[in-house]
C-alpha positions in Angstrom: -49.2 -30.6 -3.7 -47.2 -27.5 -3.4 -47.9 -23.8 -3.8 -47.1 -23.9 -7.4 -48.9 -27.2 -8.1 -51.8 -25.7 -6.5 -51.2 -22.3 -8.9 -50.7 -24.1 -12.0 -53.6 -26.7 -11.5 -56.0 -23.2 -10.3 -54.7 -21.7 -13.6 -55.6 -24.4 -16.1 -59.4 -24.6 -13.8 -59.5 -20.8 -14.4 -59.6 -20.2 -10.9 -56.4 -18.2 -10.4 -54.9 -14.9 -12.6 -51.3 -14.7 -13.0 -50.4 -10.6 -13.1 -46.5 -9.6 -14.6 -44.5 -6.6 -12.3 -45.7 -4.6 -15.0 -49.4 -5.0 -14.5 -51.8 -2.0 -14.6 -55.3 -2.1 -13.4 -57.3 -2.3 -16.9 -54.8 -5.9 -17.2 -56.0 -7.1 -13.5 -59.7 -6.2 -14.9 -59.5 -7.9 -18.2 -58.0 -10.8 -16.5 -60.4 -10.7 -13.3 -63.6 -10.7 -16.0 -61.7 -14.1 -18.0 -62.7 -15.9 -14.7 -65.8 -14.4 -13.2 -67.7 -13.2 -16.0 -70.5 -12.2 -13.7 -68.5 -9.3 -12.0 -69.5 -5.9 -12.3 -66.0 -4.5 -12.9 -64.3 -1.8 -14.8 -60.8 -0.2 -15.3 -61.5 4.0 -15.1 -57.8 4.4 -16.7 -55.3 6.7 -15.4 -55.5 10.4 -14.6 -53.4 12.6 -12.7 -54.7 14.0 -9.1 -53.1 16.8 -7.6 -49.8 15.9 -8.8 -49.6 11.9 -8.9 -50.9 9.8 -11.2 -53.7 7.7 -10.1 -55.5 4.3 -11.4 -59.4 3.9 -10.9 -61.3 0.8 -11.3 -65.1 0.8 -10.5 -66.9 -2.5 -8.8 -70.7 -2.3 -8.7 -71.6 1.1 -8.0 -68.0 1.9 -6.3 -65.0 3.7 -7.6 -61.5 3.0 -6.1 -58.2 4.9 -6.7 -54.9 3.0 -6.7 -51.3 4.9 -6.7 -49.6 3.0 -9.2 -47.4 1.2 -6.7 -47.1 -2.5 -8.0 -47.4 -4.7 -5.4 -49.7 -2.3 -2.8 -52.1 -1.7 -5.7 -52.5 -5.4 -6.4 -53.3 -6.1 -3.0 -55.1 -3.0 -2.4 -57.4 -4.2 -5.8 -58.2 -7.8 -4.6 -59.1 -6.7 -1.1 -61.7 -3.9 -2.9 -62.8 -7.2 -5.2 -62.7 -9.6 -2.2 -65.7 -7.4 -0.2 -68.2 -7.3 -3.5 -67.2 -11.4 -4.6 -71.5 -13.0 -4.1 -71.5 -15.9 -2.0 -68.4 -17.9 -0.4 -65.6 -17.0 -2.4 -62.5 -15.1 -1.7 -59.1 -14.3 -3.6 -56.2 -15.2 -1.8 -52.2 -14.9 -2.7 -48.7 -15.7 -2.1 -45.2 -15.1 -2.6 -43.3 -16.2 -4.8 -39.8 -15.1 -5.9 -40.1 -14.6 -9.5 -41.8 -11.2 -11.1 -45.7 -12.6 -11.3 -48.2 -12.2 -9.1 -51.0 -15.0 -8.4 -54.6 -15.0 -6.8 -56.2 -17.6 -6.1 -59.9 -18.1 -5.9 -61.2 -20.1 -3.5 -63.8 -21.4 -1.4 -64.3 -19.2 2.4 -64.3 -22.3 4.1 -61.0 -23.6 2.6 -59.1 -20.7 4.1 -57.6 -22.6 7.1 -56.1 -24.7 4.3 -54.3 -22.2 2.4 -53.0 -20.4 5.1 -51.2 -23.3 6.0 -49.7 -23.0 2.8 -48.4 -20.0 3.1 -51.2 -18.4 0.9 -52.9 -15.2 2.3 -55.6 -12.6 2.3 -54.6 -9.6 -0.2 
């Protein structure tokens, strides 16, 4: 199986999220709740802070602020989500040449196999 086949299968099995290039933190939270309904996560929306716009999410009792820079913000959000996942799960991602971003939920024990297929931790 190639990378795209793995992602397509994971999307069908509700183990992956696909976000387009114009996502918001609220979109990420909505998609995460679809595959991890017990994850205690919520979007706190956008606000202006010191002249910059930021988007905030809350995971468990911790609030995280992100500058809305698409490629950076997505990785940062999923890094924080990985910190809060229970058990042996984590998200990996990969670089695909289209405008979509894919994040796949895997078992930590399989990380080396996914890294060999050019997936990476966010």
